C-alpha positions, -999 to 999 in steps of 0.1 A, spaced: 0 0 0 13 34 -10 2 64 11 4 101 3 -9 133 19 -20 162 -4 -22 197 10 -47 217 -10 -55 254 -15 -90 260 -28 -108 290 -43 -129 309 -18 -163 293 -11 -155 261 -30 -141 240 -1 -172 218 3 -176 211 -34 -139 204 -39 -139 180 -10 -169 161 -24 -153 160 -59 -121 146 -44 -139 118 -26 -152 106 -59 -117 97 -71 -106 61 -64 -77 62 -40 -88 93 -21 -98 78 12 -103 109 34 -105 146 29 -101 170 59 -111 206 60 -83 223 80 -73 257 94 -40 273 84 -21 278 52 -41 251 33 -78 246 31 -80 208 26 -58 178 33 -65 146 12 -52 112 22 -44 89 -7 -40 52 -5 -32 32 -37 -14 0 -46 15 16 -66 35 48 -69 22 50 -104 -13 51 -92 -5 79 -68 12 98 -96 -18 95 -119 -42 104 -91 -22 136 -82 -11 148 -116 -42 140 -136 -73 134 -114 -68 158 -85 -52 186 -106 -83 185 -128 -107 193 -99 -123 227 -105 -115 251 -77 -81 238 -67 -55 265 -69 -24 248 -55 -13 215 -41 17 201 -23 21 163 -21 39 145 7 48 108 1 46 87 32 76 64 39 63 46 69 30 47 89 30 51 127 -5 45 139 -26 31 167 -48 17 140 -39 -15 121 -43 2 87 -27 -27 67 -53 -51 82 -82 -27 75 -72 -22 39 -63 -58 32 -97 -72 40 -109 -91 10 -74 -89 -7 -66 -122 -23 -102 -133 -24 
């Protein structure tokens, strides 16, 4: 599983619509509305680096209302949740 975090700036008054549009893309698992320099933070989870690249450079960049993004690739997950178990349910079936 490849994980990435995308920090997103959005045109004024379009945060809700952009968040909903992002959630329609396969691989976008959560979108958070946040305070600070960015308006939204999207969590991406895909099978390959190529899938992340396609999601960021083609699908997310095409969402109307996004003005700027910064992508952070995750190297390792530190979590109280067993994310690998959660996302592997049904894998291999």
